[in-house]
Jmol script that loads the backbone (N, CA, C; Angstrom):
load data "model"
ATOM      1  N   MET A   1       0.682  -1.017  -0.179  1.00  0.00           N
ATOM      2  CA  MET A   1       0.014  -0.042  -0.169  1.00  0.00           C
ATOM      3  C   MET A   1       1.126   1.230  -0.123  1.00  0.00           C
ATOM      4  N   THR A   2       0.679   1.963  -0.874  1.00  0.00           N
ATOM      5  CA  THR A   2       1.340   3.522  -0.707  1.00  0.00           C
ATOM      6  C   THR A   2       0.205   4.618  -0.720  1.00  0.00           C
ATOM      7  N   GLU A   3       0.503   5.721  -0.011  1.00  0.00           N
ATOM      8  CA  GLU A   3      -0.322   6.676   0.494  1.00  0.00           C
ATOM      9  C   GLU A   3       0.260   7.820  -0.278  1.00  0.00           C
ATOM     10  N   HIS A   4      -0.452   8.617  -0.835  1.00  0.00           N
ATOM     11  CA  HIS A   4       0.033   9.951  -1.939  1.00  0.00           C
ATOM     12  C   HIS A   4      -0.840  11.030  -1.151  1.00  0.00           C
ATOM     13  N   ALA A   5      -0.196  12.032  -0.559  1.00  0.00           N
ATOM     14  CA  ALA A   5      -0.979  13.373  -0.058  1.00  0.00           C
ATOM     15  C   ALA A   5      -0.517  14.127  -1.364  1.00  0.00           C
ATOM     16  N   THR A   6      -1.796  14.742  -1.641  1.00  0.00           N
ATOM     17  CA  THR A   6      -1.423  15.625  -2.899  1.00  0.00           C
ATOM     18  C   THR A   6      -1.266  17.132  -2.243  1.00  0.00           C
ATOM     19  N   SER A   7      -2.501  17.645  -1.685  1.00  0.00           N
ATOM     20  CA  SER A   7      -2.300  18.996  -1.043  1.00  0.00           C
ATOM     21  C   SER A   7      -3.605  19.072  -0.328  1.00  0.00           C
ATOM     22  N   ASP A   8      -3.727  20.052   0.785  1.00  0.00           N
ATOM     23  CA  ASP A   8      -4.702  20.099   1.449  1.00  0.00           C
ATOM     24  C   ASP A   8      -6.300  20.256   0.773  1.00  0.00           C
ATOM     25  N   GLU A   9      -6.504  20.432   0.023  1.00  0.00           N
ATOM     26  CA  GLU A   9      -7.799  20.321  -0.785  1.00  0.00           C
ATOM     27  C   GLU A   9      -8.109  19.005  -1.259  1.00  0.00           C
ATOM     28  N   HIS A  10      -7.396  18.027  -1.304  1.00  0.00           N
ATOM     29  CA  HIS A  10      -7.772  16.841  -1.837  1.00  0.00           C
ATOM     30  C   HIS A  10      -7.332  15.990  -0.540  1.00  0.00           C
ATOM     31  N   PRO A  11      -8.084  14.932   0.059  1.00  0.00           N
ATOM     32  CA  PRO A  11      -7.648  13.930   0.849  1.00  0.00           C
ATOM     33  C   PRO A  11      -6.790  12.944   0.062  1.00  0.00           C
ATOM     34  N   PRO A  12      -5.819  12.274   0.928  1.00  0.00           N
ATOM     35  CA  PRO A  12      -4.931  11.337   0.093  1.00  0.00           C
ATOM     36  C   PRO A  12      -5.513  10.284  -0.237  1.00  0.00           C
ATOM     37  N   THR A  13      -4.907   9.571  -1.017  1.00  0.00           N
ATOM     38  CA  THR A  13      -5.160   8.568  -2.039  1.00  0.00           C
ATOM     39  C   THR A  13      -4.573   7.368  -1.345  1.00  0.00           C
ATOM     40  N   MET A  14      -4.918   6.387  -1.632  1.00  0.00           N
ATOM     41  CA  MET A  14      -4.424   4.743  -1.171  1.00  0.00           C
ATOM     42  C   MET A  14      -4.568   3.844  -2.378  1.00  0.00           C
ATOM     43  N   GLU A  15      -3.369   3.061  -2.514  1.00  0.00           N
ATOM     44  CA  GLU A  15      -3.378   2.178  -3.792  1.00  0.00           C
ATOM     45  C   GLU A  15      -2.715   0.832  -3.248  1.00  0.00           C
ATOM     46  N   ILE A  16      -3.456  -0.120  -3.319  1.00  0.00           N
ATOM     47  CA  ILE A  16      -3.281  -1.497  -2.791  1.00  0.00           C
ATOM     48  C   ILE A  16      -1.961  -2.029  -3.606  1.00  0.00           C
ATOM     49  N   THR A  17      -0.701  -2.363  -3.710  1.00  0.00           N
ATOM     50  CA  THR A  17      -0.030  -2.507  -4.226  1.00  0.00           C
ATOM     51  C   THR A  17       0.889  -4.262  -4.503  1.00  0.00           C
ATOM     52  N   ARG A  18      -0.058  -4.710  -3.676  1.00  0.00           N
ATOM     53  CA  ARG A  18       0.309  -6.208  -3.059  1.00  0.00           C
ATOM     54  C   ARG A  18      -0.718  -7.001  -2.482  1.00  0.00           C
ATOM     55  N   GLY A  19      -0.967  -8.170  -2.981  1.00  0.00           N
ATOM     56  CA  GLY A  19      -2.037  -8.975  -2.505  1.00  0.00           C
ATOM     57  C   GLY A  19      -3.593  -8.559  -2.860  1.00  0.00           C
ATOM     58  N   VAL A  20      -4.611  -9.117  -2.115  1.00  0.00           N
ATOM     59  CA  VAL A  20      -5.649  -9.036  -2.488  1.00  0.00           C
ATOM     60  C   VAL A  20      -6.491  -8.813  -1.351  1.00  0.00           C
ATOM     61  N   ALA A  21      -7.394  -7.686  -1.348  1.00  0.00           N
ATOM     62  CA  ALA A  21      -8.042  -7.243  -0.019  1.00  0.00           C
ATOM     63  C   ALA A  21      -9.596  -7.557  -0.455  1.00  0.00           C
ATOM     64  N   ASN A  22     -10.339  -7.742   0.612  1.00  0.00           N
ATOM     65  CA  ASN A  22     -11.791  -8.066   0.361  1.00  0.00           C
ATOM     66  C   ASN A  22     -12.479  -6.995   0.847  1.00  0.00           C
ATOM     67  N   GLU A  23     -13.533  -6.512   1.148  1.00  0.00           N
ATOM     68  CA  GLU A  23     -14.303  -5.221   1.207  1.00  0.00           C
ATOM     69  C   GLU A  23     -14.294  -4.769   2.579  1.00  0.00           C
ATOM     70  N   GLU A  24     -14.402  -5.783   3.715  1.00  0.00           N
ATOM     71  CA  GLU A  24     -14.019  -5.722   4.935  1.00  0.00           C
ATOM     72  C   GLU A  24     -12.530  -5.026   5.281  1.00  0.00           C
ATOM     73  N   GLU A  25     -11.589  -5.678   4.786  1.00  0.00           N
ATOM     74  CA  GLU A  25     -10.335  -5.189   4.909  1.00  0.00           C
ATOM     75  C   GLU A  25      -9.830  -4.053   4.208  1.00  0.00           C
ATOM     76  N   LEU A  26     -10.482  -3.634   3.330  1.00  0.00           N
ATOM     77  CA  LEU A  26     -10.405  -2.015   2.692  1.00  0.00           C
ATOM     78  C   LEU A  26     -11.181  -1.131   3.626  1.00  0.00           C
ATOM     79  N   ALA A  27     -12.472  -1.458   4.213  1.00  0.00           N
ATOM     80  CA  ALA A  27     -13.234  -0.676   4.982  1.00  0.00           C
ATOM     81  C   ALA A  27     -12.196   0.062   6.261  1.00  0.00           C
ATOM     82  N   ALA A  28     -12.004  -1.535   6.598  1.00  0.00           N
ATOM     83  CA  ALA A  28     -11.213  -1.221   8.294  1.00  0.00           C
ATOM     84  C   ALA A  28      -9.894  -0.266   7.738  1.00  0.00           C
ATOM     85  N   LEU A  29      -8.977  -0.771   6.713  1.00  0.00           N
ATOM     86  CA  LEU A  29      -7.669   0.086   6.292  1.00  0.00           C
ATOM     87  C   LEU A  29      -8.097   1.435   6.089  1.00  0.00           C
ATOM     88  N   ILE A  30      -9.524   1.814   5.368  1.00  0.00           N
ATOM     89  CA  ILE A  30      -9.550   3.033   5.114  1.00  0.00           C
ATOM     90  C   ILE A  30     -10.046   4.143   6.585  1.00  0.00           C
ATOM     91  N   ALA A  31     -10.834   3.179   7.399  1.00  0.00           N
ATOM     92  CA  ALA A  31     -11.041   4.007   8.553  1.00  0.00           C
ATOM     93  C   ALA A  31      -9.823   4.157   9.222  1.00  0.00           C
ATOM     94  N   VAL A  32      -9.013   3.233   9.291  1.00  0.00           N
ATOM     95  CA  VAL A  32      -7.684   3.275  10.318  1.00  0.00           C
ATOM     96  C   VAL A  32      -7.077   4.561  10.135  1.00  0.00           C
ATOM     97  N   VAL A  33      -6.549   4.629   8.561  1.00  0.00           N
ATOM     98  CA  VAL A  33      -5.614   5.438   7.964  1.00  0.00           C
ATOM     99  C   VAL A  33      -6.094   6.762   8.011  1.00  0.00           C
ATOM    100  N   SER A  34      -7.806   6.682   7.600  1.00  0.00           N
ATOM    101  CA  SER A  34      -8.162   8.368   7.596  1.00  0.00           C
ATOM    102  C   SER A  34      -8.341   8.948   8.910  1.00  0.00           C
ATOM    103  N   ASP A  35      -8.747   8.275  10.109  1.00  0.00           N
ATOM    104  CA  ASP A  35      -8.553   8.761  11.210  1.00  0.00           C
ATOM    105  C   ASP A  35      -7.258   9.294  11.750  1.00  0.00           C
ATOM    106  N   ALA A  36      -6.095   8.083  11.408  1.00  0.00           N
ATOM    107  CA  ALA A  36      -4.796   8.709  11.880  1.00  0.00           C
ATOM    108  C   ALA A  36      -4.351   9.831  11.019  1.00  0.00           C
ATOM    109  N   TYR A  37      -4.635   9.874   9.778  1.00  0.00           N
ATOM    110  CA  TYR A  37      -4.273  11.297   9.015  1.00  0.00           C
ATOM    111  C   TYR A  37      -5.296  12.689   9.509  1.00  0.00           C
ATOM    112  N   ALA A  38      -6.256  12.394  10.119  1.00  0.00           N
ATOM    113  CA  ALA A  38      -7.341  13.363  10.609  1.00  0.00           C
ATOM    114  C   ALA A  38      -6.550  13.771  11.822  1.00  0.00           C
ATOM    115  N   GLN A  39      -6.374  13.113  12.456  1.00  0.00           N
ATOM    116  CA  GLN A  39      -5.945  13.546  14.144  1.00  0.00           C
ATOM    117  C   GLN A  39      -4.141  14.081  13.891  1.00  0.00           C
ATOM    118  N   GLU A  40      -3.323  13.540  12.835  1.00  0.00           N
ATOM    119  CA  GLU A  40      -1.988  13.835  12.810  1.00  0.00           C
ATOM    120  C   GLU A  40      -2.277  15.427  12.084  1.00  0.00           C
ATOM    121  N   SER A  41      -3.069  15.818  11.284  1.00  0.00           N
ATOM    122  CA  SER A  41      -3.003  16.997  10.432  1.00  0.00           C
ATOM    123  C   SER A  41      -3.904  18.145  11.606  1.00  0.00           C
ATOM    124  N   ALA A  42      -4.806  17.636  12.252  1.00  0.00           N
ATOM    125  CA  ALA A  42      -5.307  18.427  13.397  1.00  0.00           C
ATOM    126  C   ALA A  42      -4.114  19.097  14.599  1.00  0.00           C
ATOM    127  N   GLU A  43      -3.584  17.878  14.672  1.00  0.00           N
ATOM    128  CA  GLU A  43      -2.337  18.027  16.094  1.00  0.00           C
ATOM    129  C   GLU A  43      -1.086  19.129  15.309  1.00  0.00           C
ATOM    130  N   ALA A  44      -0.952  18.979  14.090  1.00  0.00           N
ATOM    131  CA  ALA A  44       0.239  19.498  13.514  1.00  0.00           C
ATOM    132  C   ALA A  44       0.208  20.890  13.647  1.00  0.00           C
ATOM    133  N   VAL A  45       1.140  21.361  14.206  1.00  0.00           N
ATOM    134  CA  VAL A  45       1.403  22.737  14.407  1.00  0.00           C
ATOM    135  C   VAL A  45       2.783  23.306  14.236  1.00  0.00           C
ATOM    136  N   ALA A  46       3.073  24.074  13.793  1.00  0.00           N
ATOM    137  CA  ALA A  46       4.141  24.804  13.563  1.00  0.00           C
ATOM    138  C   ALA A  46       4.535  25.739  14.343  1.00  0.00           C
ATOM    139  N   GLU A  47       5.493  25.351  15.446  1.00  0.00           N
ATOM    140  CA  GLU A  47       5.904  26.843  16.382  1.00  0.00           C
ATOM    141  C   GLU A  47       6.355  28.326  15.401  1.00  0.00           C
ATOM    142  N   GLU A  48       5.628  29.396  16.024  1.00  0.00           N
ATOM    143  CA  GLU A  48       6.134  30.358  15.436  1.00  0.00           C
ATOM    144  C   GLU A  48       7.583  30.880  16.045  1.00  0.00           C
ATOM    145  N   PRO A  49       8.813  31.181  15.345  1.00  0.00           N
ATOM    146  CA  PRO A  49       9.815  31.698  16.128  1.00  0.00           C
ATOM    147  C   PRO A  49       9.417  32.960  16.728  1.00  0.00           C
ATOM    148  N   ARG A  50      10.174  32.958  18.110  1.00  0.00           N
ATOM    149  CA  ARG A  50      10.003  34.322  19.059  1.00  0.00           C
ATOM    150  C   ARG A  50      11.232  35.318  18.554  1.00  0.00           C
ATOM    151  N   VAL A  51      10.734  36.461  18.323  1.00  0.00           N
ATOM    152  CA  VAL A  51      11.894  37.273  18.058  1.00  0.00           C
ATOM    153  C   VAL A  51      11.844  38.141  18.988  1.00  0.00           C
ATOM    154  N   SER A  52      12.628  38.733  19.677  1.00  0.00           N
ATOM    155  CA  SER A  52      12.646  39.669  20.838  1.00  0.00           C
ATOM    156  C   SER A  52      12.754  41.181  20.262  1.00  0.00           C
ATOM    157  N   ALA A  53      12.325  42.267  20.686  1.00  0.00           N
ATOM    158  CA  ALA A  53      12.349  43.523  20.380  1.00  0.00           C
ATOM    159  C   ALA A  53      13.799  44.117  20.022  1.00  0.00           C
ATOM    160  N   TRP A  54      14.786  43.454  20.663  1.00  0.00           N
ATOM    161  CA  TRP A  54      16.107  43.915  20.633  1.00  0.00           C
ATOM    162  C   TRP A  54      16.675  43.255  19.255  1.00  0.00           C
ATOM    163  N   GLU A  55      15.982  41.986  18.637  1.00  0.00           N
ATOM    164  CA  GLU A  55      16.372  41.693  17.645  1.00  0.00           C
ATOM    165  C   GLU A  55      15.886  42.223  16.317  1.00  0.00           C
ATOM    166  N   ARG A  56      14.489  42.824  16.681  1.00  0.00           N
ATOM    167  CA  ARG A  56      13.620  43.600  15.757  1.00  0.00           C
ATOM    168  C   ARG A  56      14.406  44.649  15.284  1.00  0.00           C
ATOM    169  N   THR A  57      15.052  45.384  16.259  1.00  0.00           N
ATOM    170  CA  THR A  57      15.460  46.726  15.953  1.00  0.00           C
ATOM    171  C   THR A  57      16.735  46.474  15.463  1.00  0.00           C
ATOM    172  N   GLN A  58      17.751  45.609  15.347  1.00  0.00           N
ATOM    173  CA  GLN A  58      19.079  45.658  15.164  1.00  0.00           C
ATOM    174  C   GLN A  58      19.345  45.578  13.553  1.00  0.00           C
ATOM    175  N   ARG A  59      19.962  46.079  12.783  1.00  0.00           N
ATOM    176  CA  ARG A  59      20.428  46.303  11.674  1.00  0.00           C
ATOM    177  C   ARG A  59      21.087  44.948  10.980  1.00  0.00           C
ATOM    178  N   PRO A  60      21.205  44.278  10.002  1.00  0.00           N
ATOM    179  CA  PRO A  60      22.011  43.389   9.761  1.00  0.00           C
ATOM    180  C   PRO A  60      23.222  43.475   9.788  1.00  0.00           C
ATOM    181  N   LEU A  61      24.386  42.527   9.894  1.00  0.00           N
ATOM    182  CA  LEU A  61      25.290  43.087   9.791  1.00  0.00           C
ATOM    183  C   LEU A  61      26.196  43.414   8.685  1.00  0.00           C
ATOM    184  N   ARG A  62      27.007  44.356   8.379  1.00  0.00           N
ATOM    185  CA  ARG A  62      27.342  44.685   7.155  1.00  0.00           C
ATOM    186  C   ARG A  62      28.303  43.541   6.630  1.00  0.00           C
ATOM    187  N   ARG A  63      27.786  43.209   5.050  1.00  0.00           N
ATOM    188  CA  ARG A  63      29.335  42.579   4.380  1.00  0.00           C
ATOM    189  C   ARG A  63      30.540  43.048   4.298  1.00  0.00           C
ATOM    190  N   GLY A  64      31.148  42.352   4.114  1.00  0.00           N
ATOM    191  CA  GLY A  64      32.332  42.662   3.765  1.00  0.00           C
ATOM    192  C   GLY A  64      32.686  43.561   2.549  1.00  0.00           C
ATOM    193  N   LEU A  65      33.354  44.204   2.047  1.00  0.00           N
ATOM    194  CA  LEU A  65      33.719  45.035   0.380  1.00  0.00           C
ATOM    195  C   LEU A  65      34.281  43.977  -0.402  1.00  0.00           C
ATOM    196  N   ARG A  66      33.525  44.000  -1.477  1.00  0.00           N
ATOM    197  CA  ARG A  66      33.951  43.318  -2.589  1.00  0.00           C
ATOM    198  C   ARG A  66      35.027  43.744  -3.222  1.00  0.00           C
ATOM    199  N   ARG A  67      36.381  43.342  -3.316  1.00  0.00           N
ATOM    200  CA  ARG A  67      37.555  43.774  -3.937  1.00  0.00           C
ATOM    201  C   ARG A  67      37.448  43.511  -5.339  1.00  0.00           C
ATOM    202  N   ASP A  68      36.608  42.727  -5.774  1.00  0.00           N
ATOM    203  CA  ASP A  68      36.750  42.380  -7.329  1.00  0.00           C
ATOM    204  C   ASP A  68      36.080  43.746  -8.372  1.00  0.00           C
ATOM    205  N   ILE A  69      35.318  44.335  -7.533  1.00  0.00           N
ATOM    206  CA  ILE A  69      34.351  45.399  -8.162  1.00  0.00           C
ATOM    207  C   ILE A  69      35.373  46.849  -8.211  1.00  0.00           C
ATOM    208  N   PRO A  70      35.961  47.456  -8.914  1.00  0.00           N
ATOM    209  CA  PRO A  70      36.616  48.564  -8.813  1.00  0.00           C
ATOM    210  C   PRO A  70      35.516  49.975  -8.092  1.00  0.00           C
ATOM    211  N   TRP A  71      36.258  50.845  -7.607  1.00  0.00           N
ATOM    212  CA  TRP A  71      35.295  52.099  -7.275  1.00  0.00           C
ATOM    213  C   TRP A  71      36.067  53.205  -7.480  1.00  0.00           C
ATOM    214  N   GLY A  72      35.721  54.275  -7.424  1.00  0.00           N
ATOM    215  CA  GLY A  72      36.484  55.640  -7.367  1.00  0.00           C
ATOM    216  C   GLY A  72      37.909  55.902  -8.033  1.00  0.00           C
ATOM    217  N   ARG A  73      38.684  56.442  -7.574  1.00  0.00           N
ATOM    218  CA  ARG A  73      39.813  56.768  -7.851  1.00  0.00           C
ATOM    219  C   ARG A  73      41.024  55.533  -7.682  1.00  0.00           C
ATOM    220  N   PHE A  74      40.488  54.794  -6.769  1.00  0.00           N
ATOM    221  CA  PHE A  74      41.200  53.589  -6.226  1.00  0.00           C
ATOM    222  C   PHE A  74      41.013  52.577  -7.145  1.00  0.00           C
ATOM    223  N   ALA A  75      40.298  52.691  -8.347  1.00  0.00           N
ATOM    224  CA  ALA A  75      40.429  51.379  -9.278  1.00  0.00           C
ATOM    225  C   ALA A  75      41.982  51.342 -10.018  1.00  0.00           C
ATOM    226  N   ARG A  76      42.313  50.494 -10.298  1.00  0.00           N
ATOM    227  CA  ARG A  76      43.566  50.401 -10.890  1.00  0.00           C
ATOM    228  C   ARG A  76      43.643  49.808 -12.289  1.00  0.00           C
TER     229      ARG A  76
END
end "model"
wireframe off; spacefill off
backbone 0.3
color backbone group
Protein backbone atom coordinates (compact mmCIF):
# COMPACT_ATOMS: atom_id res chain seq x y z
CA MET A 1 0.00 0.00 0.00
CA THR A 2 1.25 3.47 -0.82
CA GLU A 3 -0.27 6.72 0.37
CA HIS A 4 -0.17 9.84 -1.77
CA ALA A 5 -0.87 13.21 -0.13
CA THR A 6 -1.51 15.72 -2.89
CA SER A 7 -2.56 18.94 -1.15
CA ASP A 8 -4.80 20.31 1.58
CA GLU A 9 -7.75 20.52 -0.82
CA HIS A 10 -7.70 16.84 -1.78
CA PRO A 11 -7.71 13.94 0.69
CA PRO A 12 -4.87 11.42 0.44
CA THR A 13 -5.35 8.49 -1.90
CA MET A 14 -4.38 4.88 -1.21
CA GLU A 15 -3.30 2.19 -3.62
CA ILE A 16 -2.97 -1.52 -2.80
CA THR A 17 0.23 -2.71 -4.48
CA ARG A 18 0.41 -6.29 -3.14
CA GLY A 19 -2.12 -8.96 -2.33
CA VAL A 20 -5.89 -8.97 -2.62
CA ALA A 21 -8.07 -7.31 0.02
CA ASN A 22 -11.75 -7.95 0.50
CA GLU A 23 -14.30 -5.20 1.17
CA GLU A 24 -14.15 -5.52 4.99
CA GLU A 25 -10.34 -5.28 5.01
CA LEU A 26 -10.41 -2.25 2.72
CA ALA A 27 -13.06 -0.57 4.88
CA ALA A 28 -11.03 -1.19 8.04
CA LEU A 29 -7.85 0.07 6.38
CA ILE A 30 -9.52 3.22 5.11
CA ALA A 31 -11.12 3.92 8.49
CA VAL A 32 -7.87 3.50 10.45
CA VAL A 33 -5.67 5.43 8.05
CA SER A 34 -8.21 8.23 7.59
CA ASP A 35 -8.62 8.64 11.35
CA ALA A 36 -4.85 8.67 11.91
CA TYR A 37 -4.41 11.21 9.10
CA ALA A 38 -7.15 13.46 10.49
CA GLN A 39 -5.69 13.37 14.01
CA GLU A 40 -2.16 14.07 12.78
CA SER A 41 -3.22 16.98 10.59
CA ALA A 42 -5.32 18.46 13.44
CA GLU A 43 -2.41 18.25 15.89
CA ALA A 44 0.27 19.46 13.48
CA VAL A 45 1.27 22.94 14.57
CA ALA A 46 4.45 24.69 13.57
CA GLU A 47 5.94 26.81 16.30
CA GLU A 48 6.43 30.43 15.34
CA PRO A 49 9.90 31.69 16.16
CA ARG A 50 9.95 34.31 18.89
CA VAL A 51 11.79 37.46 17.95
CA SER A 52 12.71 39.82 20.74
CA ALA A 53 12.36 43.57 20.45
CA TRP A 54 16.16 43.79 20.49
CA GLU A 55 16.49 41.49 17.48
CA ARG A 56 13.80 43.39 15.59
CA THR A 57 15.58 46.74 15.97
CA GLN A 58 19.05 45.54 15.00
CA ARG A 59 20.30 46.20 11.50
CA PRO A 60 21.87 43.26 9.76
CA LEU A 61 25.64 43.06 9.88
CA ARG A 62 27.49 44.71 7.03
CA ARG A 63 28.98 42.49 4.42
CA GLY A 64 32.65 42.65 3.60
CA LEU A 65 33.81 44.90 0.77
CA ARG A 66 34.00 43.25 -2.60
CA ARG A 67 37.56 43.69 -3.85
CA ASP A 68 36.71 42.48 -7.35
CA ILE A 69 34.59 45.56 -8.13
CA PRO A 70 36.69 48.71 -8.71
CA TRP A 71 35.31 51.98 -7.43
CA GLY A 72 36.35 55.61 -7.47
CA ARG A 73 39.94 56.71 -8.02
CA PHE A 74 41.24 53.65 -6.22
CA ALA A 75 40.54 51.44 -9.23
CA ARG A 76 43.59 50.19 -11.09
